[in-house]
C-alpha positions in Angstrom: 37.7 -22.2 20.2 35.6 -22.3 23.3 37.2 -22.9 26.7 35.5 -26.1 27.9 35.8 -25.1 31.6 33.9 -21.8 30.9 31.2 -23.2 28.6 30.7 -26.8 29.9 26.9 -26.4 30.1 26.8 -25.1 26.5 28.9 -28.0 25.3 26.6 -30.5 27.0 23.7 -28.9 25.0 25.8 -29.3 21.8 26.3 -33.0 22.6 22.8 -33.9 23.8 21.9 -35.7 20.6 25.0 -37.9 20.8 25.1 -39.4 24.3 27.9 -41.8 23.4 30.5 -39.1 23.0 32.2 -37.2 25.8 33.1 -33.5 25.8 36.8 -34.5 25.7 36.3 -36.7 22.7 34.4 -34.0 20.9 37.1 -31.4 21.5 39.8 -33.9 20.3 38.0 -34.9 17.1 35.7 -32.0 16.3 35.6 -28.2 16.5 33.3 -26.0 18.5 33.3 -22.4 17.3 31.5 -19.2 17.8 29.7 -17.4 14.9 28.8 -14.0 16.2 27.8 -12.0 18.1 30.2 -9.7 16.3 29.7 -11.1 12.8 28.2 -9.2 9.8 26.2 -12.2 8.5 24.4 -12.8 11.8 22.2 -9.7 11.1 22.9 -8.2 14.5 24.1 -9.5 17.8 23.2 -13.1 17.4 25.6 -15.7 18.6 25.7 -19.2 17.1 27.7 -21.9 18.8 28.5 -24.5 16.1 29.8 -28.0 16.6 31.6 -29.0 13.4 32.9 -32.2 11.9 35.2 -30.8 9.3 33.1 -28.2 7.5 29.8 -30.0 8.3 27.6 -28.7 11.1 26.8 -31.4 13.6 24.8 -29.2 16.0 23.8 -25.6 16.5 22.9 -23.6 19.6 21.6 -20.1 19.0 22.2 -17.7 21.9 20.2 -14.5 22.1 20.1 -11.7 24.6 23.1 -9.6 23.8 21.1 -6.5 23.1 19.8 -6.1 26.7 16.6 -4.3 25.7 14.1 -5.1 28.5 11.2 -3.4 26.7 8.6 -5.6 28.3 9.7 -4.5 31.7 10.1 -0.9 30.7 6.5 -0.8 29.6 5.3 -1.4 33.2 6.6 2.1 34.1 5.2 3.8 31.0 1.8 4.9 29.9 0.3 3.2 26.9 1.0 6.3 24.8 4.6 6.7 26.0 5.5 3.2 24.7 4.6 4.0 21.1 8.2 5.2 20.1 9.7 2.0 21.5 7.7 -0.1 19.0 9.7 1.6 16.2 12.8 0.0 17.6 11.5 -3.6 17.4 11.7 -4.6 13.7 13.5 -1.4 12.7 13.4 -2.3 9.0 9.6 -1.8 9.0 8.9 0.6 11.8 5.3 1.8 10.9 3.8 -1.7 10.9 5.0 -2.1 14.5 3.2 1.1 15.4 0.0 -0.2 13.8 0.2 -3.5 15.6 0.7 -1.9 19.0 -2.1 0.7 18.5 -4.6 -2.0 17.5 -3.7 -4.0 20.5 -4.2 -1.1 22.9 -7.5 -0.2 21.2 -8.7 -3.7 21.7 -7.9 -3.5 25.4 -9.7 -0.1 25.6 -12.6 -1.2 23.5 -12.3 1.6 21.0 -11.9 1.9 17.2 -10.1 4.4 15.0 -12.1 6.2 12.2 -12.4 4.5 8.9 -9.9 6.9 7.1 -7.3 6.2 9.8 -7.8 2.5 9.4 -7.2 2.7 5.6 -4.1 4.9 6.2 -2.8 2.3 8.7 -3.2 -0.4 6.0 -1.3 1.8 3.5 1.6 2.4 5.9 1.6 -1.3 6.9 1.9 -2.4 3.3 4.5 0.2 2.5 6.4 -1.1 5.6 6.1 -4.7 4.3 7.7 -3.6 1.0 10.4 -1.7 2.9 11.1 -4.7 5.2 11.3 -7.2 2.3 13.6 -4.9 0.4 16.1 -5.0 3.2 15.6 -8.7 3.6 16.2 -9.5 -0.1 19.1 -7.1 -0.5 21.0 -8.2 2.6 20.2 -11.9 1.9 21.6 -11.5 -1.6 24.7 -9.8 -0.2 25.2 -12.6 2.3 25.7 -15.1 -0.6 27.8 -12.7 -2.7 25.3 -10.7 -4.9 26.5 -7.2 -3.8 24.6 -5.2 -6.5 21.2 -6.2 -5.1 21.7 -4.5 -1.7 22.5 -1.2 -3.5 19.4 -1.5 -5.6 17.1 -2.4 -2.8 18.3 0.4 -0.5 17.9 2.9 -3.4 14.2 1.9 -3.5 14.0 2.0 0.3 15.1 5.6 0.2 12.1 6.5 -1.9 9.8 5.0 0.6 11.5 7.0 3.4 10.8 10.1 1.4 7.1 9.2 1.7 7.6 8.6 5.4 9.2 12.0 5.7 6.2 13.7 4.1 3.7 11.8 6.2 5.3 11.6 9.6 8.2 14.1 9.5 10.7 11.4 10.1 12.4 8.9 7.8 13.2 6.0 10.2 11.8 6.0 13.7 8.4 7.6 12.9 6.1 7.1 15.9 3.3 7.9 13.5 0.3 6.0 14.9 -1.7 7.2 17.9 -4.1 5.2 20.1 -7.3 5.9 18.4 -5.8 7.1 15.1 -2.8 8.8 13.6 -0.5 11.7 14.3 -1.2 13.4 11.0 -3.1 12.9 7.7 -1.9 11.1 4.6 -2.4 14.1 2.3 -2.8 14.4 -1.4 1.0 14.9 -1.9 1.7 11.7 0.0 -0.9 9.8 -2.1 0.7 11.2 -5.3 4.2 10.2 -4.1 3.1 6.7 -3.3 1.4 6.2 -6.7 4.5 7.4 -8.5 6.7 5.1 -6.5 4.4 2.1 -7.3 4.3 2.9 -11.0 8.2 2.9 -11.1 8.6 0.0 -8.7 6.7 -2.5 -10.9 9.5 -2.3 -13.4 12.2 -2.3 -10.7 10.9 -5.6 -9.3 11.3 -7.1 -12.8 15.0 -5.9 -12.8 15.5 -7.5 -9.3 14.2 -10.8 -10.5 16.1 -10.8 -13.7 19.3 -10.1 -11.8 18.9 -12.9 -9.2 16.6 -15.5 -10.8 19.0 -16.0 -13.7 22.1 -16.1 -11.6 23.2 -19.7 -11.4 25.5 -19.1 -8.4 22.7 -17.5 -6.4 20.3 -20.3 -7.2 23.0 -23.0 -6.5 23.8 -21.5 -3.1 20.1 -21.6 -2.0 18.3 -24.5 -3.6 17.9 -27.4 -1.2 19.7 -25.6 1.6 18.2 -25.2 5.1 15.1 -27.2 4.4 12.3 -26.8 7.0 9.4 -29.1 6.6 5.8 -28.0 7.1 5.5 -30.1 10.3 8.7 -28.7 11.8 7.8 -25.1 10.9 4.5 -25.5 12.8 6.2 -27.2 15.7 8.8 -24.4 16.1 6.2 -21.7 16.0 7.6 -20.2 12.7 5.4 -17.6 11.1 5.4 -15.2 8.2 7.2 -15.8 4.9 9.3 -18.6 6.5 6.2 -20.6 7.3 4.6 -20.0 3.9 7.8 -21.1 2.2 7.3 -24.5 4.0 3.8 -25.0 2.4 1.6 -23.6 5.2 -1.0 -21.1 3.8 -1.3 -19.0 7.0 -1.5 -15.3 6.8 -3.3 -13.4 9.6 -4.6 -10.9 7.1 -6.6 -13.8 5.7 -7.0 -16.2 8.6 -8.1 -13.5 11.2 -8.7 -10.3 9.2 -8.2 -6.9 10.9 -8.7 -3.4 9.7 -10.2 -3.7 6.2 -8.1 -6.5 4.8 -11.2 -8.7 4.3 -12.2 -6.2 1.6 -8.9 -6.4 -0.3 -8.2 -8.7 -3.2 -4.8 -10.3 -2.8 -3.2 -13.7 -2.8 -1.1 -15.4 -0.1 2.1 -16.7 -1.8 3.0 -20.3 -0.8 5.9 -22.6 -1.7 6.3 -26.1 -0.6 10.1 -26.7 -0.9 10.9 -25.1 2.5 14.5 -24.2 1.5 16.4 -20.9 1.4 15.3 -20.3 -2.2 11.6 -20.8 -1.4 11.9 -18.2 1.4 13.4 -15.7 -1.1 10.6 -16.4 -3.7 7.9 -15.9 -1.0 9.2 -12.4 -0.1 9.4 -11.4 -3.8 5.9 -12.5 -4.4 4.6 -10.8 -1.2 6.1 -7.5 -2.4 4.0 -7.8 -5.6 0.9 -8.6 -3.6 1.5 -5.5 -1.4 1.7 -3.4 -4.5 -1.7 -4.8 -5.5 -3.2 -4.0 -2.0 -1.7 -0.5 -2.0 -3.3 0.3 -5.4 -6.7 -0.7 -4.1 -6.3 1.3 -0.9 -5.2 4.5 -2.6 -8.2 4.3 -4.9 -10.7 3.6 -2.1 -9.4 5.7 0.8 -12.4 7.5 2.4 -12.6 11.1 3.7 -13.1 11.8 7.3 -11.2 12.2 10.6 -7.9 10.5 11.3 -8.3 10.2 15.1 -11.3 9.2 17.2 -13.1 11.9 19.2 -12.9 10.2 22.5 -11.2 12.8 24.8 -11.1 10.5 27.9 -9.2 7.8 26.1 -7.6 9.4 23.0 -5.4 12.5 23.0 -7.4 15.4 21.6 -6.4 17.5 18.6 -3.9 20.2 19.4 -6.2 22.9 18.1 -8.8 21.8 20.6 -6.3 21.6 23.5 -5.3 25.2 22.8 -8.8 26.5 22.5 -11.1 24.5 24.9 -10.7 24.0 28.6 -12.2 20.4 28.7 -9.8 19.1 26.0 -6.9 20.7 27.9 -7.9 18.9 31.1 -8.3 15.6 29.2 -4.9 16.0 27.6 -3.4 16.8 31.0 -4.9 13.7 32.5 -4.0 11.3 29.7 -0.4 12.6 29.5 0.2 12.5 33.2 -1.9 9.6 34.4 -2.6 7.6 31.2 -5.8 6.0 30.0 -7.4 3.6 32.4 -8.4 0.4 30.6 -10.7 -2.3 32.1 -9.1 -4.9 34.4 -8.3 -8.0 32.5 -6.0 -9.2 29.7 -6.1 -9.2 25.9 -3.9 -10.4 23.0 -3.8 -9.0 19.5 -1.5 -9.8 16.6 -0.9 -8.7 13.0 0.9 -10.1 10.0 4.2 -8.2 10.0 6.9 -8.6 7.4 8.8 -11.0 9.7 5.7 -12.9 10.7 3.1 -12.7 13.6 3.8 -9.7 15.8 1.5 -9.8 18.9 1.0 -7.8 22.1 -0.4 -9.4 25.2 -1.5 -7.0 27.9 -2.5 -7.6 31.5 -4.3 -4.6 32.9 -5.0 -3.8 36.5 -7.0 -0.7 35.6 -4.1 1.8 35.9 -2.7 4.0 33.3 0.2 1.7 32.4 0.3 -2.0 31.6 0.7 -4.3 34.6 2.4 -6.7 32.3 3.3 -6.6 28.6 4.4 -9.6 26.5 5.6 -9.1 23.0 5.3 -12.0 20.6 8.1 -11.1 18.2 8.4 -13.2 15.0 12.2 -13.0 14.8 12.6 -14.5 18.3 10.3 -17.4 17.4 11.7 -18.0 13.9 15.2 -18.3 15.3 14.2 -21.4 17.2 14.2 -23.3 14.0 17.8 -22.5 13.2 19.3 -25.7 14.6 16.9 -27.8 12.5 17.8 -26.0 9.3 21.6 -25.8 10.0 22.4 -29.3 11.3 23.9 -31.4 8.5 24.7 -28.4 6.3 28.1 -27.0 5.4 29.3 -24.1 7.6 29.1 -21.8 4.5 25.4 -22.6 4.3 24.8 -21.3 7.8 25.3 -17.7 6.4 22.6 -18.3 3.7 20.2 -19.9 6.2 20.4 -17.0 8.6 19.8 -14.5 5.8 16.8 -16.5 4.6 15.1 -16.3 8.0 15.5 -12.5 8.0 15.9 -12.0 11.7 16.1 -8.5 13.3 17.7 -8.8 16.7 16.0 -5.6 17.9 12.8 -7.5 18.3 14.3 -10.8 19.2 16.1 -9.2 22.2 13.0 -7.3 23.2 
């Protein structure tokens, strides 16, 4: 129970939709309880304050900020290159796609472009990251509503993806693989072979996933008609990604505002109209299959060439050149110590991440580090819709609703 004297402001928020009831009446006849921030089903340090009438949720207040990240402020004291490892720690279930988004945003600010091979590899790792993120989402979501087997199966497949990461980037989790202007290392033939073998096996694995969950009456019963978010509400709350498409909005940045070479790819944008927890699950499953389709096209079409742009005043040169040529050594020294100097102005760039629209807004004063950085993190925006989905539901449904949103507090508390 919450001490009314310590949380009076919060209680007033809980009662704002019911002006006829006082705080004292609410505490006498209803319950106000905390769910989180230390709760396994809140997917991190998310605190929900729930006003309950019996087991029915009357009102919900999500409270964020327990992670104390301060990434946007930290960026002001870092060069553009130095901030790359911090992007891994945003949505840490799909690290490489964060890297790609940040690198593309900085390149737009600088007015440069990575070589074609690097752009194809970025698409490959972004789609692998999408599969990886959705595996975690589906597995933990199923576990939240009691299907424990699924989380073991999905994490088994995630390990196989991390083997590919290990080959490509030399790290399994926080990879820091992209570079401004390209990539840290090539996606070699061995990595291509590993990816193709994974995809060949994974097609059948996805069939097993769906057979296990889609025929489970308990799983379907726990999710169908629960946490409904209408198309209008989803748009009003700024919801993006699978959660938006589950509410009937066919918006995917890869189609609406194509970047890299997505306009050359053949893939569908899965959309469901029900807007409930079950629809959000179905969208993610279908998106995994579309990512498999995209990856097969990319692996067949990947061009030869350089993986990093030859722009020594803006892009870190190759190590071989740094160790053998004086000019490249000087450029490397200047970029590392003083950073690149983008034009004065501001720019915004966003990509379709597994959680939704991940965007970076830069304000530049011409120095080697951002004057301001604003991260548009999808988990933060998607969590705004929690009260709309939870109010009127049972308290046990709150667990399913949080899992269906698939938030990661690492990017919400940026």
